[in-house]
Backbone bond lengths (Angstrom), bond angles and torsions (degrees), N, CA, C in turn:
res aa  C-N    CA-C-N  psi(-1)  N-CA   C-N-CA  omega(-1)  CA-C   N-CA-C  phi
1 X - - - 1.444 - - 1.534 108.60 -
2 X 1.346 118.36 130.24 1.470 120.36 179.95 1.521 110.90 -67.88
3 X 1.335 114.08 147.38 1.459 120.08 178.84 1.517 109.21 -72.16
4 X 1.309 116.75 133.06 1.460 121.08 179.58 1.520 109.56 -85.24
5 X 1.318 114.59 139.66 1.452 120.09 174.56 1.520 107.09 -84.97
6 X 1.318 117.16 110.95 1.451 121.20 -176.04 1.524 112.83 -83.36
7 X 1.316 117.68 -8.83 1.452 121.63 -179.86 1.523 108.66 -98.06
8 X 1.314 115.95 129.46 1.453 121.54 178.56 1.527 109.38 -60.48
9 X 1.333 117.98 142.76 1.467 119.42 178.72 1.525 112.48 -61.82
10 X 1.326 116.74 -20.99 1.459 120.56 179.78 1.527 111.62 -102.65
11 X 1.331 117.36 12.41 1.467 120.37 179.94 1.524 109.76 -67.61
12 X 1.309 115.28 138.95 1.461 120.71 179.25 1.523 109.64 -72.22
13 X 1.328 117.63 129.74 1.469 120.68 -179.47 1.526 114.15 -79.08
14 X 1.327 117.13 -4.72 1.458 120.55 -178.32 1.526 111.50 -81.53
15 X 1.320 114.86 154.67 1.464 119.61 171.89 1.532 107.33 -69.66
16 X 1.324 117.81 159.40 1.465 119.18 176.92 1.528 113.09 -55.66
17 X 1.321 117.78 -37.32 1.470 120.75 -179.61 1.527 111.74 -65.80
18 X 1.321 117.40 -41.29 1.469 120.33 179.61 1.524 110.62 -69.53
19 X 1.309 117.05 -38.46 1.465 120.50 177.44 1.527 110.25 -65.18
20 X 1.335 117.29 -38.83 1.465 121.18 176.50 1.527 110.82 -60.89
21 X 1.332 116.69 -39.53 1.469 120.00 178.71 1.533 110.51 -62.40
22 X 1.318 117.51 -44.78 1.470 120.12 177.98 1.520 110.70 -60.71
23 X 1.328 116.14 -46.23 1.465 119.91 179.56 1.525 111.07 -62.29
24 X 1.310 116.83 -39.23 1.463 121.86 179.12 1.533 110.30 -64.95
25 X 1.319 117.06 -41.03 1.465 120.98 178.36 1.532 110.27 -61.55
26 X 1.328 116.81 -40.84 1.467 120.57 178.26 1.524 110.03 -66.24
27 X 1.325 117.35 -43.38 1.461 121.36 179.95 1.519 111.27 -59.11
28 X 1.341 116.09 -45.20 1.468 120.61 -179.42 1.521 112.44 -77.91
29 X 1.330 116.30 -18.75 1.458 119.76 -178.13 1.514 112.97 73.51
30 X 1.344 116.37 29.36 1.467 120.65 -178.87 1.523 110.60 -151.22
31 X 1.318 114.96 154.96 1.464 120.71 170.19 1.531 109.32 -119.55
32 X 1.308 115.95 16.26 1.462 122.18 -179.37 1.522 110.18 -66.07
33 X 1.335 115.97 125.62 1.465 121.29 -178.16 1.524 112.62 -54.96
34 X 1.319 116.09 -49.00 1.459 120.45 -175.02 1.532 111.08 -62.73
35 X 1.329 117.17 -45.24 1.462 120.51 -179.20 1.529 111.68 -65.91
36 X 1.325 116.79 -43.42 1.460 119.94 179.72 1.528 111.03 -67.02
37 X 1.319 116.99 -41.13 1.464 120.68 179.36 1.524 110.86 -63.26
38 X 1.315 115.68 -43.29 1.466 119.75 179.47 1.528 110.34 -62.39
39 X 1.319 117.04 -45.28 1.466 120.37 -176.63 1.529 112.34 -71.60
40 X 1.341 117.17 -24.77 1.467 120.21 179.56 1.526 112.11 -102.52
41 X 1.328 115.58 3.27 1.468 121.24 177.99 1.537 111.82 53.26
42 X 1.326 114.89 52.74 1.465 120.41 178.22 1.524 108.50 -143.69
43 X 1.321 117.64 165.96 1.473 120.54 179.37 1.535 111.84 -67.72
44 X 1.329 115.33 148.97 1.466 120.46 176.47 1.529 111.16 -56.73
45 X 1.314 116.82 -36.33 1.473 120.62 -179.43 1.527 111.45 -60.26
46 X 1.324 116.74 -32.72 1.467 120.66 177.64 1.522 109.87 -65.04
47 X 1.309 117.05 -42.98 1.470 121.30 178.57 1.525 109.62 -62.40
48 X 1.342 116.60 -46.87 1.464 120.88 179.46 1.522 111.48 -58.24
49 X 1.313 116.70 -48.55 1.469 119.16 -177.26 1.517 111.45 -68.75
50 X 1.332 117.71 -34.08 1.458 119.34 177.93 1.521 112.03 -67.69
51 X 1.336 117.29 -39.03 1.466 118.87 176.25 1.533 110.75 -68.18
52 X 1.316 117.24 -34.22 1.469 120.30 175.14 1.534 109.28 -60.79
53 X 1.332 116.51 -44.98 1.472 121.18 178.73 1.528 111.15 -62.63
54 X 1.341 116.60 -42.62 1.471 120.67 178.56 1.521 110.03 -59.59
55 X 1.337 117.20 -48.09 1.469 120.60 -179.20 1.523 111.46 -63.69
56 X 1.315 117.34 -36.93 1.465 120.92 178.21 1.528 110.44 -65.25
57 X 1.316 116.82 -45.69 1.463 121.20 -179.07 1.528 111.07 -66.07
58 X 1.322 117.02 -43.89 1.467 121.70 -178.03 1.522 113.16 -78.68
59 X 1.338 117.37 -20.56 1.461 119.74 -174.29 1.522 111.28 74.29
60 X 1.329 115.96 29.18 1.459 121.40 179.55 1.529 109.37 -101.83
61 X 1.325 115.46 168.84 1.464 120.23 -175.66 1.524 113.51 -117.06
62 X 1.326 116.94 -2.25 1.459 119.78 179.00 1.517 109.44 -152.12
63 X 1.303 114.59 164.12 1.461 120.16 178.42 1.525 110.40 -65.85
64 X 1.322 116.02 -41.30 1.464 120.05 179.09 1.523 111.00 -61.62
65 X 1.316 116.47 -43.32 1.461 120.88 179.05 1.537 110.10 -62.60
66 X 1.319 117.42 -39.06 1.465 121.19 178.26 1.522 110.96 -64.33
67 X 1.324 117.12 -42.04 1.463 120.90 178.82 1.524 110.43 -65.32
68 X 1.318 116.77 -43.31 1.469 120.69 178.37 1.523 110.16 -60.89
69 X 1.327 117.60 -42.39 1.467 120.92 178.70 1.525 110.55 -63.18
70 X 1.328 116.79 -43.11 1.469 120.42 -179.94 1.525 111.34 -63.49
71 X 1.323 116.97 -39.13 1.470 120.67 178.21 1.528 109.90 -69.43
72 X 1.325 117.09 -42.82 1.476 121.02 -179.89 1.523 112.06 -60.66
73 X 1.327 116.40 -35.58 1.473 120.70 -179.99 1.531 112.06 -89.12
74 X 1.353 115.32 1.40 1.467 122.09 179.39 1.527 113.18 65.28
75 X 1.339 116.19 26.99 1.459 120.78 173.26 1.521 109.25 -81.85
76 X 1.330 115.93 -26.38 1.455 123.40 173.24 1.514 105.99 -128.32
77 X 1.319 115.38 127.85 1.462 120.09 178.68 1.515 108.10 -119.20
78 X 1.315 115.17 145.00 1.455 118.70 178.73 1.520 109.14 -121.06
79 X 1.323 115.27 148.38 1.464 119.53 174.19 1.514 108.00 -104.63
80 X 1.314 117.06 -172.26 1.465 120.58 -176.51 1.523 113.48 -65.43
81 X 1.328 116.86 -20.75 1.467 120.32 179.72 1.523 111.98 -89.89
82 X 1.345 117.25 8.48 1.454 124.19 179.64 1.535 112.00 67.83
83 X 1.328 116.71 21.58 1.465 120.48 178.27 1.525 109.22 -105.43
84 X 1.337 117.25 137.22 1.459 118.59 178.70 1.517 111.64 -59.95
85 X 1.286 114.72 144.57 1.472 120.77 176.87 1.511 108.40 -92.64
């Protein structure tokens, strides 16, 4: 019997925490380390390293490219108010 792939082909490869960071960046309308760190009550270095991890996982080269990829794959959705759904 062939092994079943239990992961949806459109499943997001990010951890829930990394996906939350992307969604938070879209909600705030920024990828600025200082603003994201302040709003998430964490060090700026954490934001930097998390975006590095996101780009590595996605194979992207910028934060904007990562956000565009997440929206294109419907891992992050935005409404008219620019807030993730």
